[in-house]
N, C-alpha and C positions, 0 to 999 in steps of 0.2 A: 611587955616585950613581944609576946605573940602577936598582939594587935599591930605593933610597929612593923614586924617582919611581914605580916600579911599585907599591910598597906604598901610596903616596898615591892613585894612580889606582884601585886596587881598593877602597880605603876609600870614595872618593867615589861609585864605581859602586854599592857596597852601600847607601849612604845614598839614592841615587836610586831604587833598586829598592824599598826600604822605603817611601819617600815615595809612590811611585806605587801601591804596594799599598794603603796606608791611604787615599789619595785615591780609588782605584777602589772600595774597600770603602764609603767614605762615600757615593759616588754610587749604588751598588747599594742600600744601606740606605735612602737618601733616596727612591729610585725606588719601592721596595716600600712605603714608608710613605705617600708623597704620592699615589700612583696610586689606592688605594682611596678616599681622601678626595675626590679629584677625580671619580671615577666616581659616588660617592654623591651629591655635589653636583649633578652633571649629571642623574642620575636624578630627583632631586627637583625640579629647576628647568627641565629641558628635555624629558625623556622621559616624565614622569609625567602620566597622563591624568586624575588626580584633582585636585580643587580643594584647594589648600593654604591653610590659614587660620591657621597659627601659633596654634592654639587652646589648646595647653597653657599658653602664656604668658598668654593671655586668661583661662583658667580660674583661674590663680594670682591674677591681678588681681581677677577677679570674686569669688572666695571670700576675699579678704583681709578679715579681720574688723576691721582697724583703719581701713579705708577704705570709706566709703559710696558705692557705685556709683549715680550718679544717671542719669536719662535724658538722652540727647543730644537736640539739637534734632531733633524728629521731622518727618516729611513732612507737608505740608499735604494730608492725605487727606480726601476728602469722604465723605459718608454711604454712597454707592453703592459706593465702593472698599472701605471697612471692613466693610460688611455684605453684600458681593457673594454669599457662599455662603448666607447667611441669606435674602436676597431671592430667590435662585434657588429655595430650598425653599418660600418663601412663596407661590410660584406653583403649588404642588402641586395636582393635580386630584383627589387622594384625599379623599374625603368622610369626615370623622371623625364618630363617633357621639356625640351628646350624651346622656349617661346622666342619669337622675333621681337625686336624693339617696338614695332608698330602694334603687335598683339599685347605687349606689356603696357604700352601707353593707353591702349583702349581699355584694358582692365583697370588701370589707375583712374581713368576718367569715369568709368562705370560705377566705381565705389567711392568716387569723389575723394581720392587720396592725393593731396598736394602738400608740399612742404610748408607753405605759408600758413595753412590751417594748423599743421602740427606745431609750428612755432608759437602760434597764438593760444591753442587749446592744450598743448602738451599731451595730445592723444594721438596714437598711431593706429592706423587701420591694420588689421592682422592679415596682410597680404604675404603669402608664403611663396616666394620665387626660389625654386631649388637650384637653378642653373643660370648663369649669366648669358645674355643673348650674344651670339657671335658678332652681330652688327653693331655692338656698342662702340667698337673702335672706329666705326665708319661715321659716327656722329661728329660732324665737323665743328659744330657750335660747342665750345668748351663748357659753357654754363649748362646747356641741355644734357651733355654727357655726365657732368657732375651730379646734376639733379636726378638723372636716371639711376646712377650708381647709388646715391644716398638713399633713394626711395626703396631700392632693392635690399640693401644691407641693414637699414635702420630697424625694420621689424624683427629681423633675425637676432640682432644684438640685444634689443630690448627684451625679447622673449627669453634669451639665455640668462640675461641679468635677473629677470623676474624669477626664474627657477632658483637661482642662487639666493635671492632675497627670501623666498619661501623656505628654503633649506636653513637659512640663517635664523629665521624666526623660530623654526622648529628646534634648532640647536639651543636657543635661549630658553625656550619652554622646558627643554630637558634639563638645562643647567639650573633652572629654578625649582626643580623637584628634588626630594630627598632620595628617590630611587627610580630606576628605569624599568619599564616592562620589557618583556622578551622582544617585542616588536621594536621598541626604541633602541634596545641593545643591538639588534641586527642592523638597524638603520645606521647607527653610529659606526659599526664595524665596516659597513659599506663605504661610509664617508671617510673613515681613516684610510682606506685603501685608495679611494679616488684622489685624495689630497696628499698622499704620501706621508701620513702622520703616524707616529707610534701609537699603539693602542692606549686609550685612556688619557692621551695628551690633549685635553680639551682646550688648553690655552692656544696651542699652535693651530688646532683646527679652527678656532674662532678667527685667528689672524688671517688664515688662508681662505676660509670660506667667505668671500666678500666680492662685491661687484667691481667692475672696471668702468670708469666713466664712458658713456656712449660716445662722447666727442673724441676721446682718445682712441677708442676702437675704430671709429670711422676714419680718423686721420691715418692710423697705421694701415688699415685696409687700402686706403687711397694711395698711400706712399708705396706699399709693397706691390700693388697691382697696376699702378699707373691709371687709377680711376677705372679699374675693371678691364683693362686692355691687354694685360700680360698673358703670355702663353700658359703660365702656371694657373692663372685664374680661370681661363677659358677651357683648358684641357684637364685641369686637375681640381677645380673648385677651391684652389688654395688662395685664400684672401690675405693671408698673413705671412706667407713665405716660410712656414714652419718646417724645419729640417727633420729628417728621419734617417736612422741607420738600420731600422728593422722593418718598417712598414712599407707599403706600396708608395712609390713616388716617381717624380720626374727628375731626370738628371739635368742639372744646369749646363748649358752649352759651353760656357767659359769657365768651368770648374778647374781649379788648379790640380796638377797631377798629385796623386797620393791622397786626395780627398774623395772619399767614397760615399759622402752623404747625398741624399736626394731631398727634393722639396716634397713634403708629404702630400699625397693625393687623397681627395675626399669624395665620398659618394654624393654629397650635396654641400651647398654653401652653409647650411645650418650646422653641419658637423664641423666645418672649418672654424666657425665662430666658437663653438663649444670647446674645441681643442685649443684655440688661442687663449681663452679665458683660463682653462686648466693649466696651460703653460705658464702664464704670468702668476698664477696662484700657487704654483708648486716648485718651479725651478729655482735652484739656489742663486742663480744669476740675478733674479729679480727680488731678492730678499729685502733690499733697501726700499724698493717701491712699496712692498707690503708693510714695511715699518712706517713709511711716511703716511700710508693710508690709515694705519692704526692710530697714528698721532692725530690725524684729522678727525677720526671717529671719536677719540677720547676728548677732543675739544668741541664736540658737537658741531663741527664744520662740515659743509658739503665736500664731496670728493672732487678735488680740483684737477682737471686734466693737465693743466700747465705745470702744476707742482709735481704731479706724479710722473710726467714725461721726463723730468730731470733725471730720473733713475733708469732710463732706457738707453743709456749710452752703449751698453753691450748688446743691444738687440741687433745692431748692424755694425759692419766693419768700419763705417764712417764715424762712429762714436758721437762726439758732441755735435757734429754737423747734422747727424740724423735727428737729434733732439731739436735743433733749430728748425729743420724742415717740418717736423711734426707740429711744432708750436705755430709756425707760419700757416700751415694748412688749417689748424683749429681756428685761429684768429681771422684769417682772410675769408673763411667760409662760414663764420659765425656758428660753428658746430656746437658750441656750449648751449645753444638754444635747445638742443635735444637731450641734454643731460637729465632733465626731469620728466622726460616723455614716458608715458605709460601705454601699454598695449590694450586696445579695446578687445573685448571677448569675441571669439570667432563664432560662427553659426553653430559649430559643433559644441562649443562650450555652452551656448544658450540652450541648445537642445537637451543637454544633460541636466539642465536646471528645471526643465518642464516635466 
């Protein structure tokens, strides 16, 4: 009997040792598996000094081809908030030189800047003309006047679109990261303000931060200024007839009674182009234009000025007639040839690389 009891005792003891061994092993393995996960979680949520935005998930949603990302309800931003950087430059004390048409022609010839070459090569000389020549309205030959106007505004439009393109690439880089540095966070805050977007609304920022086809911009500038001959263009550098209720501007001569708006006045033609792009990219009136542009992007199609012009019926009081005029200007002057144009680096850009 003692031998049998002793044998049973040893058996139970062996089972207990084995059970304790496996239980200890389980706890040890669990500890080394769970601890790194906990540390990683703590680093990301408690100790990380960077701003976490879950941006990879946002990027997947944003780039979803089957889903059209529309704008969220944007901030009620006034003109001063949206154009604050432009208005600051508008107060520049630098006096720009107003060249004559003959001086501008000589400059174009000196740098070999002609529209035929631009159409063929898609490369634009970085000629920066700050003011329109007063004599442009004296050019009797319509073709010459149009060519002069296009050559002046083309580099300005391409330059501003290029800035937006660079910003858009930076936005996508930020979207593709798990977290943002302090510098990136400050940059985003600046862009939220410029585009009238609620903080952290990256979807709406992506929809708004985009280019306007060069052909559409040229056509609108031509229509609004009579190919550079209007009073607003020559006295106020206003290429797009943009209204203002708070900024400096020129009062329309035939304005209806009770309407106290002015046509915004700019320090240079460049600022006029920048304000125009900001206007189309932020104002609620052009929400359908931005929606159509997003649809083209999602289908990997080029931005078509004819398609986008369909949503500019509220830009002028003439409505659909205004659209017809724009489309006629685009097609008759083959302005789509400039949509893929890129700006050559200036001498200052090249010097900075040396």
